C-alpha positions as CSV (number, residue, x, y, z in Angstrom):
1,M,-1.4,95.8,-88.3
2,L,1.1,97.0,-85.5
3,G,3.9,99.6,-86.5
4,R,7.5,99.2,-86.7
5,R,8.1,101.9,-84.2
6,C,5.5,99.4,-81.7
7,L,7.2,96.1,-82.7
8,E,11.0,98.3,-81.2
9,L,8.9,99.4,-78.2
10,Q,8.1,96.0,-77.7
11,T,11.7,94.4,-78.5
12,E,13.5,97.1,-75.8
13,L,10.8,95.8,-73.0
14,V,11.8,92.5,-73.5
15,D,15.4,93.9,-73.3
16,L,14.3,95.1,-69.7
17,F,13.9,91.7,-68.3
18,L,17.6,91.5,-68.7
19,P,19.3,94.7,-67.5
20,E,22.8,93.5,-67.3
21,I,22.5,94.6,-71.4
22,S,23.2,97.8,-71.2
23,L,26.4,96.8,-69.3
24,L,27.3,95.5,-72.5
25,F,28.4,99.1,-73.5
26,L,30.7,99.3,-70.4
27,D,33.9,97.7,-70.6
28,S,32.7,94.5,-68.4
29,V,31.8,90.8,-68.6
30,V,27.6,89.8,-67.7
31,N,27.5,86.8,-66.3
32,L,23.7,85.8,-66.4
33,N,23.0,83.3,-63.4
34,N,20.2,84.2,-61.9
35,T,17.2,81.5,-62.2
36,Q,14.3,83.7,-61.1
37,Q,15.4,86.8,-63.4
38,L,15.8,83.9,-66.6
39,D,12.0,82.6,-65.4
40,S,10.8,86.0,-65.9
41,L,12.0,86.4,-69.4
42,L,11.0,83.0,-70.1
43,R,7.2,83.8,-68.9
44,H,7.1,86.7,-71.0
45,L,8.0,84.8,-74.3
46,E,5.9,81.9,-73.7
47,L,2.6,84.1,-73.2
48,S,3.1,86.3,-76.0
49,T,3.7,83.1,-78.6
50,R,0.0,82.2,-77.2
51,V,-2.0,85.3,-77.7
52,S,-3.7,85.5,-81.1
53,T,-2.0,88.6,-82.6
54,F,2.0,87.7,-82.0
55,N,3.4,91.1,-81.8
56,V,7.0,90.7,-79.3
57,V,9.6,90.2,-81.0
58,P,13.1,89.8,-79.1
59,S,16.2,91.1,-79.9
60,I,19.3,89.6,-81.8
61,T,21.0,89.3,-78.3
62,V,17.8,87.9,-76.4
63,L,17.5,85.1,-79.6
64,H,21.1,84.1,-78.8
65,I,20.2,83.6,-75.5
66,L,17.6,81.6,-76.1
67,F,19.6,79.4,-78.0
68,T,22.3,78.6,-75.7
69,L,19.6,78.1,-72.9
70,S,18.3,75.7,-75.6
71,I,21.2,73.6,-75.9
72,R,22.4,73.4,-72.2
73,S,21.6,70.5,-69.9
74,S,20.7,71.6,-66.4
75,S,23.4,69.6,-65.1
76,L,25.7,72.6,-66.7
77,N,24.3,75.3,-64.7
78,W,27.0,74.9,-61.8
79,S,26.8,78.4,-60.5
80,H,24.0,77.5,-59.1
81,D,23.0,74.2,-58.4
82,W,24.3,73.5,-54.3
83,A,24.8,70.0,-54.9
84,R,28.1,70.0,-57.1
85,L,31.2,71.5,-57.5
86,E,31.3,75.1,-57.9
87,L,33.9,76.8,-60.3
88,L,32.7,80.5,-59.2
89,V,31.8,81.1,-55.8
90,S,27.9,82.3,-55.6
91,S,26.5,84.7,-52.6
92,E,24.4,82.8,-50.5
93,Y,21.6,85.0,-51.7
94,M,21.5,83.6,-55.6
95,K,22.0,80.3,-53.9
96,Q,18.8,80.6,-52.2
97,V,17.1,82.2,-55.1
98,N,18.5,79.5,-57.7
99,Q,17.7,76.6,-55.6
100,S,14.1,77.9,-55.0
101,Y,13.7,77.2,-58.7
102,D,15.3,74.0,-58.7
103,L,13.0,72.5,-56.1
104,A,10.1,73.9,-57.5
105,S,7.6,71.6,-59.6
106,Y,4.8,74.0,-60.5
107,H,7.3,74.9,-63.9
108,D,9.8,72.6,-66.6
109,L,13.7,73.1,-67.1
110,L,14.8,76.6,-68.6
111,Q,16.2,74.0,-71.7
112,K,12.8,72.8,-72.5
113,R,11.0,76.0,-72.0
114,A,13.3,77.6,-74.5
115,S,13.7,75.0,-76.7
116,R,10.2,74.8,-76.7
117,I,9.6,79.3,-77.7
118,L,12.5,78.8,-80.1
119,H,10.2,75.9,-81.8
120,A,7.2,78.3,-81.6
121,Y,9.2,80.9,-83.2
122,T,10.4,78.8,-86.2
123,E,6.2,78.4,-86.9
124,L,6.0,81.8,-86.5
125,A,8.4,82.9,-89.1
126,S,6.8,81.6,-92.0
127,E,3.5,84.0,-91.3
128,E,3.0,86.9,-93.5
129,T,2.6,90.0,-90.6
130,A,5.1,92.9,-90.0
131,A,6.0,90.8,-87.0
132,A,6.5,87.8,-88.4
133,E,8.8,89.4,-90.9
134,M,11.0,91.2,-88.2
135,L,10.9,87.8,-86.5
136,N,12.1,86.1,-89.3
137,Q,15.4,88.4,-90.3
138,R,16.6,88.4,-87.3
139,M,15.9,84.1,-86.6
140,E,17.9,84.1,-90.1
141,S,20.4,86.5,-88.6
142,V,20.6,84.1,-85.4
143,V,20.8,81.2,-87.1
144,L,23.4,82.1,-89.8
145,S,26.1,83.3,-87.0
146,L,25.8,79.2,-85.6
147,L,27.0,78.0,-89.4
148,P,30.5,77.8,-89.7
149,A,32.0,80.6,-92.5
150,P,34.0,78.9,-95.3
151,D,37.0,80.9,-94.3
152,N,36.9,79.5,-91.0
153,T,37.3,75.8,-91.8
154,S,40.8,75.8,-93.0
155,D,42.9,72.7,-92.2
156,F,46.0,75.5,-91.4
157,P,45.1,77.7,-87.4
158,R,44.1,81.3,-88.4
159,I,46.9,83.8,-87.1
160,A,45.5,86.7,-85.6
161,K,46.6,89.8,-86.7
162,S,48.1,92.2,-84.3
163,K,46.8,95.8,-84.1
164,E,48.8,99.0,-83.2
165,P,47.9,101.2,-81.2
166,S,46.0,104.0,-82.2
167,E,48.5,106.4,-81.4
168,M,51.2,104.9,-82.9
169,Q,49.3,104.6,-86.1
170,S,48.5,108.1,-85.3
171,Y,52.0,108.8,-85.0
172,L,53.3,107.0,-88.0
173,S,50.6,108.1,-90.3
174,T,51.8,112.2,-90.3
175,N,54.8,114.5,-89.4
176,S,52.1,117.4,-88.8
177,A,50.0,117.6,-85.1
178,E,47.5,120.3,-84.6
179,V,47.5,122.0,-81.5
180,I,44.3,122.7,-79.8
181,S,44.7,125.9,-77.6
182,D,42.5,127.3,-75.0
183,S,43.0,130.8,-76.6
184,E,40.9,131.7,-79.5
185,E,43.5,133.8,-81.3
186,S,46.3,130.6,-81.6
187,D,44.9,128.6,-84.3
188,E,48.1,126.9,-86.5
189,I,49.7,123.9,-87.3
190,V,53.1,123.5,-85.8
191,D,55.4,121.5,-87.6
192,F,57.0,118.8,-85.5
193,D,60.2,117.1,-86.0
194,D,59.4,113.2,-85.4
195,S,62.4,112.3,-83.1
196,L,60.7,114.9,-80.4
197,V,57.3,113.2,-80.4
198,I,57.0,110.7,-77.7
199,P,53.9,108.5,-77.7
200,E,51.3,108.3,-75.3
201,S,51.4,105.9,-72.7
202,P,49.2,102.6,-73.1
203,S,46.1,103.4,-71.3
204,K,46.0,100.2,-69.7
205,T,48.8,101.7,-67.3
206,K,46.6,104.8,-66.2
207,P,44.7,104.2,-62.7
208,K,41.5,103.0,-63.9
209,S,38.2,104.0,-61.2
210,L,36.6,101.7,-59.4
211,N,33.0,100.8,-60.4
212,S,31.0,99.4,-57.2
213,F,28.5,97.4,-59.2
214,T,31.1,96.0,-61.3
215,D,32.1,93.2,-59.0
216,L,28.8,92.5,-57.9
217,G,27.2,92.1,-61.3
218,S,29.9,89.8,-62.6
219,R,28.9,87.5,-60.0
220,T,25.0,88.3,-59.5
221,S,22.7,89.4,-62.2
222,G,19.0,90.4,-61.9
223,L,19.3,92.2,-58.9
224,G,17.4,95.0,-60.5
225,E,16.3,97.6,-58.3
226,I,18.1,96.4,-54.7
227,A,21.4,97.2,-56.9
228,V,21.1,101.3,-55.6
229,L,21.6,99.5,-51.8
230,F,24.9,98.4,-52.8
231,K,25.8,102.7,-53.5
232,D,25.9,103.2,-50.1
233,M,28.2,100.9,-48.6
234,P,30.9,102.0,-47.0
235,H,33.4,100.0,-48.4
236,L,32.2,100.7,-51.9
237,L,32.8,104.8,-51.4
238,A,36.5,104.6,-52.0
239,Q,37.7,106.6,-54.9
240,P,41.6,106.6,-56.5
241,S,43.5,109.2,-56.4
242,P,42.3,112.6,-58.6
243,E,43.7,112.0,-62.2
244,P,45.9,115.3,-63.2
245,P,43.4,118.0,-65.0
246,E,43.2,117.5,-68.6
247,S,41.9,119.8,-71.1
248,D,38.5,120.4,-71.4
249,R,38.8,120.5,-75.1
250,K,38.9,116.6,-76.2
251,W,37.3,114.3,-78.3
252,K,34.7,112.4,-76.8
253,R,35.2,108.6,-76.9
254,P,32.5,107.3,-79.0
255,R,29.7,105.1,-78.0
256,R,30.4,101.4,-78.3
257,Q,28.3,99.1,-79.9
258,P,27.3,96.5,-77.4
259,S,29.4,93.1,-77.9
260,L,27.9,89.8,-77.4
261,D,31.1,88.4,-76.7
262,E,31.2,89.6,-73.6
263,I,27.9,87.7,-72.4
264,R,27.9,84.9,-70.3
265,L,25.5,82.3,-69.2
266,F,26.4,80.3,-66.1
267,D,29.9,81.1,-66.9
268,D,30.0,79.9,-70.3
269,V,30.4,81.8,-73.7
270,L,27.5,81.9,-75.9
271,L,26.9,79.3,-78.3
272,F,27.4,81.2,-81.6
273,K,30.4,82.5,-80.1
274,R,31.9,78.6,-79.2
275,L,31.2,78.2,-82.9
276,Q,33.4,80.8,-84.1
277,E,36.2,80.6,-81.8
278,P,39.4,79.3,-84.1
279,S,38.9,75.9,-82.7
280,H,37.4,74.9,-85.3
281,Y,34.7,73.4,-83.7
282,S,31.6,73.8,-86.2
283,I,27.9,73.2,-86.1
284,W,29.0,69.8,-88.0
285,S,31.0,68.9,-84.5
286,V,27.6,69.3,-83.0
287,I,25.8,67.2,-84.8
288,R,28.7,64.4,-84.1
289,W,28.2,64.7,-80.5
290,T,24.5,64.8,-80.4
291,F,24.5,61.6,-82.0
292,W,27.6,60.2,-80.0
293,C,25.5,60.9,-76.9
294,A,22.6,59.8,-78.7
295,E,24.9,56.2,-78.9
296,L,26.0,56.0,-75.4
297,S,23.0,56.4,-74.2
298,S,21.4,53.6,-75.8
299,Q,24.0,51.4,-74.3
300,H,23.5,52.3,-71.4
301,Q,19.4,51.8,-72.0
302,A,20.3,48.3,-72.0
303,Y,21.0,47.6,-69.2
304,F,20.2,50.3,-66.8
305,F,16.4,50.8,-65.9
306,N,16.6,54.6,-64.9
307,C,18.9,55.9,-68.3
308,S,16.5,58.3,-69.0
309,Q,17.4,60.3,-65.6
310,S,21.1,60.2,-67.0
311,Q,23.2,62.8,-68.0
312,V,24.7,61.7,-71.7
313,H,20.5,61.5,-71.9
314,G,20.1,64.9,-70.8
315,L,22.8,66.0,-72.8
316,Y,21.1,64.4,-76.0
317,E,17.7,65.8,-75.8
318,A,18.9,69.1,-75.4
319,Y,21.3,69.0,-78.6
320,S,18.8,67.5,-81.0
321,S,16.1,69.9,-79.9
322,T,18.1,72.8,-80.6
323,L,19.8,71.3,-83.8
324,L,15.6,70.4,-85.0
325,I,15.3,73.8,-84.5
326,V,18.7,74.6,-86.9
327,V,17.2,72.2,-89.2
328,R,14.0,73.0,-89.4
329,F,14.5,76.8,-90.1
330,C,17.1,76.0,-92.6
331,E,14.0,74.4,-94.5
332,L,12.4,77.5,-94.6
333,L,15.4,79.3,-95.7
334,Y,15.6,76.7,-98.7
335,R,11.8,77.1,-99.5
336,R,12.1,81.1,-99.9
337,G,15.4,80.0,-102.0
338,A,18.4,81.1,-100.1
339,T,19.8,77.8,-101.2
340,A,23.2,79.2,-102.5
341,T,23.5,80.4,-98.8
342,L,22.8,77.3,-97.0
343,K,25.0,75.5,-99.3
344,N,28.1,78.3,-98.9
345,R,27.6,77.8,-95.0
346,L,26.5,74.3,-94.6
347,F,28.2,71.9,-96.7
348,D,30.8,73.8,-98.8
349,V,32.8,74.5,-95.7
350,L,33.1,70.0,-95.6
351,G,35.7,70.4,-98.6
352,F,36.5,67.9,-100.9
353,A,34.0,64.8,-100.8
354,A,31.0,66.8,-99.0
355,H,28.7,64.3,-99.3
356,D,30.6,61.5,-98.0
357,R,31.9,63.5,-94.6
358,A,28.4,64.6,-94.4
359,I,26.9,61.1,-94.3
360,E,29.6,59.9,-92.0
361,F,28.7,62.9,-89.6
362,I,24.7,61.8,-89.6
363,F,25.4,58.5,-88.9
364,T,27.4,58.8,-85.9
365,G,27.0,56.3,-83.3
366,L,24.4,53.4,-84.1
367,G,26.4,50.3,-83.0
368,V,29.8,51.3,-85.1
369,A,32.8,51.6,-82.6
370,T,35.4,54.6,-83.6
371,N,38.7,55.7,-82.2
372,D,37.9,59.6,-83.6
373,L,35.8,60.4,-80.4
374,P,33.8,63.6,-80.9
375,S,34.1,66.8,-78.7
376,P,31.9,68.6,-76.7
377,C,30.7,72.1,-77.0
378,Y,31.6,72.5,-73.5
379,S,34.2,70.9,-71.2
380,R,31.8,70.7,-69.1
381,E,29.8,68.1,-70.5
382,K,32.6,64.8,-70.2
383,I,33.1,65.9,-66.7
384,V,29.0,65.2,-65.8
385,I,29.4,62.0,-68.0
386,S,32.3,60.9,-66.4
387,S,30.5,61.4,-62.7
388,D,27.2,60.8,-63.2
389,P,25.7,59.0,-60.3
390,V,23.2,57.1,-62.3
391,I,25.0,55.3,-64.1
392,H,27.6,54.8,-61.3
393,N,25.1,54.3,-58.2
394,S,22.5,52.4,-60.1
395,Q,20.7,49.7,-58.1
396,C,17.9,48.6,-60.7
397,K,19.2,47.0,-64.0
398,E,16.6,46.2,-66.3
399,R,15.8,46.1,-69.9
400,T,13.8,49.6,-71.3
401,V,11.9,49.7,-74.6
402,Y,13.0,53.5,-75.1
403,C,15.7,53.7,-77.3
404,A,17.5,57.3,-78.0
405,N,19.3,55.9,-81.4
406,A,15.4,55.2,-82.6
407,E,14.3,58.5,-81.5
408,S,17.2,60.5,-83.5
409,M,16.1,59.1,-86.6
410,A,14.0,61.4,-87.4
411,L,16.6,64.0,-87.0
412,R,19.3,62.1,-88.9
413,L,16.7,61.9,-92.2
414,R,16.2,65.6,-92.3
415,L,19.7,66.4,-91.8
416,L,20.2,63.9,-95.0
417,E,17.4,65.0,-96.8
418,L,18.5,68.9,-96.5
419,L,21.6,67.7,-97.6
420,L,20.1,66.1,-101.0
421,F,18.4,69.2,-101.4
422,V,20.7,72.1,-100.7
423,K,23.9,70.5,-102.4
424,P,22.1,67.7,-105.5
425,L,24.3,65.9,-107.3
426,R,24.5,65.9,-111.0
427,A,23.1,64.0,-113.5
428,A,25.9,62.0,-114.4
429,N,26.8,61.1,-110.6
430,A,23.4,60.4,-109.2
431,L,23.9,57.0,-108.3
432,E,27.1,58.7,-106.0
433,A,24.4,59.0,-103.3
434,V,22.9,56.0,-103.0
435,D,26.3,54.3,-103.2
436,L,27.6,56.2,-100.2
437,L,24.3,55.8,-98.3
438,T,23.9,51.6,-99.0
439,E,27.8,51.6,-97.7
440,K,27.0,53.3,-94.7
441,L,24.0,51.0,-94.2
442,L,25.9,47.8,-94.2
443,S,28.0,48.4,-91.4
444,L,25.7,49.4,-89.2
445,P,23.6,46.3,-87.3
446,A,20.4,45.4,-89.1
447,T,18.1,46.7,-86.2
448,N,19.3,50.0,-86.2
449,V,19.3,50.0,-90.2
450,D,15.4,49.1,-90.3
451,L,14.6,51.6,-87.7
452,F,16.6,54.2,-90.6
453,L,14.0,52.9,-93.3
454,S,11.2,53.0,-90.9
455,A,11.9,56.5,-90.1
456,A,12.3,56.8,-94.0
457,Q,8.8,55.8,-94.4
458,A,7.3,57.8,-91.9
459,R,9.0,61.4,-93.6
460,I,8.0,60.6,-97.0
461,A,4.5,60.0,-95.7
462,E,4.7,63.0,-94.2
463,T,6.4,65.5,-96.7
464,G,4.5,63.8,-99.5
465,T,6.3,62.3,-102.9
466,D,5.2,64.8,-105.7
467,G,8.8,65.8,-107.1
468,N,10.9,64.4,-103.4
469,I,14.0,63.5,-104.3
470,L,14.0,61.5,-100.5
471,S,11.6,58.7,-101.5
472,H,13.7,58.2,-104.7
473,V,16.6,57.9,-102.8
474,I,15.7,55.6,-100.2
475,M,13.6,53.5,-102.8
476,K,17.1,52.8,-104.8
477,V,19.0,52.5,-101.6
478,V,16.8,49.2,-100.6
479,F,17.1,47.3,-103.9
480,S,20.9,47.7,-103.5
481,L,20.6,46.6,-99.3
482,L,18.3,43.7,-100.6
483,Q,21.1,42.6,-103.7
484,K,24.0,43.3,-101.3
485,R,22.6,41.9,-97.8
486,T,21.1,38.5,-99.0
487,G,22.4,38.2,-102.6
488,V,19.0,38.6,-104.5
489,V,19.0,40.9,-107.3
490,L,16.1,42.8,-108.0
491,N,15.5,45.2,-111.0
492,A,14.7,48.3,-109.4
493,P,12.6,50.3,-111.9
494,S,11.6,53.3,-112.9
495,T,8.4,53.4,-111.2
496,C,8.3,50.9,-108.1
497,T,4.6,49.9,-108.2
498,L,3.5,47.3,-105.6
499,K,2.4,44.5,-108.3
500,K,6.1,44.8,-109.8
501,I,7.9,44.8,-106.3
502,V,5.5,41.4,-105.4
503,D,6.2,40.0,-108.5
504,A,9.9,40.2,-108.2
505,M,10.3,39.1,-105.2
506,Y,8.8,35.6,-106.1
507,M,10.6,34.9,-109.1
508,Q,11.9,31.6,-109.7
509,R,15.6,32.9,-109.2
510,T,14.7,34.7,-105.8
511,C,14.0,31.8,-104.3
512,D,16.9,29.8,-106.0
513,A,19.2,32.6,-104.0
514,M,17.8,31.6,-100.7
515,M,18.1,27.8,-101.3
516,Q,21.6,27.8,-102.0
517,E,21.9,30.1,-99.1
518,F,20.3,27.7,-96.7
519,F,22.4,24.1,-98.0
520,S,25.4,26.2,-97.7
521,D,25.2,27.1,-93.6
522,K,23.2,26.4,-90.8
523,F,19.7,26.9,-90.2
524,E,19.7,29.8,-87.9
525,S,22.3,31.8,-90.4
526,F,19.4,31.1,-92.8
527,L,16.7,32.3,-91.2
528,E,18.7,35.5,-90.3
529,S,19.7,36.0,-93.9
530,W,15.6,35.4,-94.3
531,Q,14.4,37.8,-92.0
532,R,16.5,40.4,-93.2
533,F,15.4,39.3,-96.6
534,L,11.6,40.1,-95.7
535,T,12.4,42.6,-93.5
536,L,13.7,44.8,-96.8
537,C,10.9,43.3,-98.9
538,A,8.4,44.8,-96.6
539,R,10.2,48.2,-96.5
540,L,10.0,48.1,-100.0
541,I,6.3,47.0,-100.3
542,E,5.8,50.3,-97.6
543,L,7.7,52.5,-99.5
544,A,5.4,51.7,-102.7
545,I,2.0,52.2,-101.1
546,T,3.4,55.4,-99.2
547,T,4.5,56.7,-102.4
548,D,1.8,55.2,-105.3
549,Q,-1.4,57.6,-104.3
550,D,-3.1,55.7,-107.0
551,I,-3.7,52.5,-105.2
552,S,-7.0,51.5,-104.6
553,P,-8.3,49.3,-101.3
554,H,-9.0,46.3,-103.7
555,C,-5.3,46.4,-105.0
556,Y,-4.2,45.9,-101.2
557,I,-6.5,43.1,-101.1
558,E,-5.1,41.6,-103.9
559,T,-1.6,41.8,-102.7
560,Y,-2.5,40.5,-99.2
561,E,-3.8,37.5,-101.1
562,T,-0.8,36.9,-103.7
563,L,1.4,36.9,-100.8
564,K,0.0,34.5,-98.4
565,S,0.1,32.2,-101.4
566,A,3.6,33.7,-102.6
567,L,3.9,31.7,-98.8
568,E,2.8,28.4,-99.8
569,Q,4.7,28.1,-103.0
570,A,8.3,29.5,-101.0
571,T,8.1,27.3,-97.8
572,A,6.6,24.2,-100.2
573,L,10.2,25.0,-102.7
574,F,12.1,23.4,-99.6
575,C,11.4,20.1,-100.4
576,P,11.6,19.5,-104.2
577,T,14.9,21.8,-104.2
578,A,16.5,19.8,-100.9
579,E,16.1,16.4,-103.1
580,S,17.8,17.9,-106.0
581,V,20.9,19.5,-104.3
582,A,21.0,16.3,-101.9
583,D,21.0,13.9,-105.1
584,E,24.3,15.6,-105.6
585,S,25.8,16.2,-102.7
586,I,25.3,12.4,-101.5
587,E,26.7,10.9,-104.6
588,E,29.5,13.0,-104.0
589,E,30.1,12.5,-100.2
590,F,28.6,9.6,-98.5
591,F,28.4,6.7,-101.9
592,T,31.0,3.9,-101.6
593,P,30.8,0.5,-103.4
594,N,30.8,-1.1,-100.0
595,Q,27.8,0.9,-98.5
596,D,24.0,0.7,-99.3
597,F,23.3,3.4,-100.8
598,D,19.1,2.8,-101.1
599,E,19.1,1.9,-97.2
600,S,21.2,5.6,-95.9
601,R,20.1,7.7,-98.3
602,S,16.0,8.4,-97.5
603,S,17.2,8.8,-93.9
604,I,20.1,11.4,-94.9
605,E,17.4,13.2,-97.1
606,V,14.7,13.6,-94.1
607,I,17.6,14.3,-91.1
608,S,19.9,16.4,-93.0
609,I,18.0,18.2,-95.8
610,E,14.3,18.3,-95.5
611,P,13.8,21.1,-92.6
612,S,11.7,20.1,-89.9
613,S,8.3,21.0,-89.0
614,C,10.0,23.4,-86.2
615,E,12.1,24.9,-88.3
616,R,8.8,25.6,-91.5
617,E,6.8,27.2,-89.0
618,K,9.4,29.3,-88.0
619,I,9.9,30.5,-91.5
620,I,6.4,30.7,-92.0
621,S,5.6,32.9,-88.9
622,S,8.3,35.2,-89.4
623,F,7.2,36.0,-92.7
624,N,3.2,36.0,-91.4
625,E,5.0,38.6,-89.0
626,V,7.4,40.5,-90.8
627,V,5.5,40.9,-94.1
628,L,1.6,40.1,-93.9
629,E,1.0,42.0,-90.7
630,R,2.9,45.0,-92.1
631,L,0.7,45.1,-95.0
632,S,-2.6,44.1,-93.1
633,L,-2.2,48.0,-91.5
634,F,-2.9,49.4,-95.0
635,L,-6.1,47.1,-95.6
């Protein structure tokens, strides 16, 4: 096992890939915009995660850079993209270096490589080694810095406190001054009158010495050893006028600690700095922006064939991948007992009605129009979306199968699960989450509801059901949806076994409720309601199979045969129920003393009430497709 000193040396070695980090001790802004330099760093970190013994733990500074790279789409790196409008003029040398990286086909994007490294770190942080422990501590520090603190989420703007100059503070705090003389004999303390003391002029008015590498380093990173070549240039050797000699004995200025606030990545601040600015942009703002990008990408995918190359789709992939890393590490912290920290950092910041606001943010988009559009993390993102050539100049418009909303359901489920675990509801208000979730799902299109329930079933099957609150909440939500969407009332038993659900589906009152809707509206509306009913029932059956670990294969076969016979009974109910309803409706609307009721009655029954063979076939085929085919997958 490697010692801590050896691990720290490995960390220092990683920092050498970014020599500009040493400039953080100076009063200068470091702009990392060299893709060749970042490529070398990522290659070293990638190789370190593939070895059998992990011993390369990056520093907190490098981890912040990785998170910022992971959340940034490659289209935002304007300072190295020769095809875009450049806000800052880069040197020709930098253009050639970065253009060669963009045109190369043997490596992936910087964003995807950084994301894969962070996902690997999330896995390694759960191990029990010295390197994993150090990595876990640094990852925890970085992830918690991305989560807003409660005092940063006030509805009132924060007022920055002005600090007095250190010279003025010293002048106001005392009426005596200590004089340091060159002579060893004079060691006295002399008292001065306040009116005779003149504060020292501010340091910003003093002439500032020129740094021959400062201007170049702020525009170009990763020059490495060739920086010495710039020191001998004649136009950089000029020095300002000499300053007056100062006393030999003076206090040395303490060495300043490196500040991450001074790092820029392709001209933008790091991610944690963006989330800590006084503009109240928090991790929940990032969540809203991510799912809004998924919704916009899904809308484009409905009629653009090559929309996967669009800018908004690239933004969604970058944001969702980074959010998944944060959620996975928060789950790790929860398993280690950091519930109070997560509750404080993640959910208490939402204030009153935290569950309501969290569910609203988690279900952003999904076909629901809103006037409150979310804001991007970086201002450039709106520009690249509005001027996307793939959208404006696309020549191929065809429907695609892929949907970003469907892919985003897994991330929404994990956020919802984290909400239920970290901030559980009291037993007295246990139905609050179910009601909030049901109301939100009712406002969504039926296709998105089915996508969400499908992702929920997959998540429950992945994590198991022992003590899983998500499985209980989703089961109750489906029962509530079934009642409010179809009008069919099913009692939600405490233990939803497969047999209970099948028996409840085909009770007489269930069929009566469906028949009432058949006669009250057109067949197309009834068929839509019938399919919603079958879809929710199929989800109930799948959830019951997923949550019940003691189901035998014989039970599957028996349930399959029961549903087939129930289908025949359900479709056979149309004719007798139609006749009973027809008796009342015909007598009220069609019977007159001068009309031969007996001759017209049979034709009215056949034409207006009884389903045609085509309609009956649609009812049966929808049942076979929605229920029986899904159930047959478990056989």
